[in-house]
N, C-alpha and C positions, 0 to 999 in steps of 0.2 A: 221201271227199266226204260220205257219209252222216253220219259223226261230226261233221264241221264244221257241217253243217246242224242237227243235233241240238243242238250246243253253242250255235249262234247263236240258235235258237229258245228254248233254256233261258235264255239271257242276256236275251232280249226279255221273256220271261215274268217273270223276276226283276226286270227294270227297272220293270215296271208293277205288280208286286205282285198279280197276278191270283190269285184264290182260288176254286177250283172246289169245289162241294159234293161230298161223298163220294156214291157211287152210293146212291140210295134215301134220302139225307138230306133233311131238311126245309129250306125256305127260311129263311135267317137274317133274323129280324125284329129290328131295332134300336130302342131307345127314344130314342136321341140320337146325333148325330154332329156333331162340331165344336160350334158354338154353337146348332145347331138341335135341337129336341126334338119328339117326337110331340105333337100338339095345340098346338104353339107357332106363332107367326106366321112367315111367310116373305116378308113384304113387302119391296119394294125390290130384288128380285133380277132383274137383267137379264142376258141372255146375248147377246154379240156374236159372230157367227160369219161366217166368209168364205162359208160355204155354208149359208144359212138359208132357212126356209120363207117368210119375208116380207122378202126383200131384204137379209138379213144381220143384222137386229136382231130379237131376240125378247125381249119383256118379259113377265114372268109376269103382272103386273096386266092388261096388254092382252089376253093370251090368255084370261084368266078373264072379261073383259068381252065377248068376241066370241061369236058363235053357233058351235056345233059340231053338225053333223048337223041343222041347221034349228031349233035351240032354244038358249036360253042355256046357256053352259058350266056343267057341274057340277064340273069340275076338270081337272087335268093329271096325267099320268104322265110323269115325267122320268127318263130313265136315262142313266147315264154308261158308256161303253164305249170300246174301242180296237180298231184293226185288228190289234194285236199281242196280243189277249186271246182265246185259244181258248175259255175258258168263257163269254165274252160272247155267242158265236154262238147258243147255245141260247136264252138270254133274248131276243135280238133276234128270233129266229124265233117265239118265243111271242108277243111283242108284235105282230109282223106278223100272226100268225093272229088275234089279238084285235082288230086295227084296225077291222074292220067292226062288231064288238060295241061297241067304244069309241065309234065315231061314233054308233051308235044310242043309246048311254048318255050322249051329249053330253060325252065326255071326250076331250081332245086327248092324243095320245102324241107325245113329242118325244125324240129320241136326241141326246145330246151326245157327240161323238167327241173323245177327248183323245189327245195324243201318247204314244208315238211313232207315226209313220205309215209303217211299212215298205211298206204298200200303200195306194193311194188309197182314199178313202172310197167313191167311186162304184164302183170295181172290187170292193171288199169287199162292198158292199151288193148289187151285181149277182150276185156269186158265190153269195151266200147268200139271194137272193130277197127282200131287204128293201127296202121302198119307203116306210116311214113317214118323216115329216120329220126331217131331221138338221141339226145345227149342228156346225161345226168349232171347237173350243176350242183354237186354235192353240198357245197357250202354257200351257194348263192353269190359267189364271187363275180361271175360273168353277168348275172342279172344286174348286180350293182354297177358294173362297168358300163353296160348298155343303157341302163335307165337312170342312173344317178340316185337310185333309191336303195336304202338299206333293206336287207331281207325282212327284218321285223316290221318294216313299213311297206312291204311289197304290195303293189296294186296289180292284180291279174284280171284278165289276160292282157298281154302286151304283144303286139305284132309289128315287125319291121319289114319293109321291102327295100332291097338294096339292088341297084342296077349294076351292069358289068363295068361301069366306070368307078365303082366303089362309092357311089353316092347313095345316101339314104333318100328314097323317093316317097316313102310313106311310113307313118307311125300311127298305130291304131290302138285305142284303149278298149273300152267295153265294146263287145261285139253285138251290134243291133240286128234287127230283122233283115237288114240289107247286107249283112256281112258277106254272104256268098257272092252277091252281085259286085260288091266293092273289091273283093279278092279277084274275081274273074276279070273285071276291068283292069285291075293292076297287072294281071298276067299279060294282057294284051299290050299294055302301055309301059311296062317296067323299064324297058331300055330306051324309051323316048322321053320320059319325064326328066326334068331338070337339065336337059341337054342344051337348051337355049340360054342358060344363065351364065 
């Protein structure tokens, strides 16, 4: 029975292409992914989810126009994860811990869950103590749009930082031991990065 479970878990991990950072490794910071580049525009990206923070439709431009924590939004942290992605758990817990700081920094955190869904998103979040807003990208359409990767070739986790000028100011792959520090620094600098270009 144990061998079957290990084989099943291995096939799920391979199906989503998850990639965990080696112990002690630094967070992977990318300069580009798909058609998106750091300091490039991110306009026109909408996410439709069955389980969304605003009735199922989340639009980046609208999120940047709303107040977060009682003041105009300074940006958004958007992360893609899956219930079949063990390395994603650490990143989700980091973002959950940073949620109060993000609110004070006027930055919205949104998690986009992509297939496969061997466990319900609600049960997965409850198991890991995650309460940040989540969207369900049922067919992986928006993952593909943001990353340029097909779902059967998905590499998780993937995290984007977008400032209030709708510029992507950070793209992150595997979440290293310094992920919390990297995200915390991003919260402080999100609306300052890329402004001089």
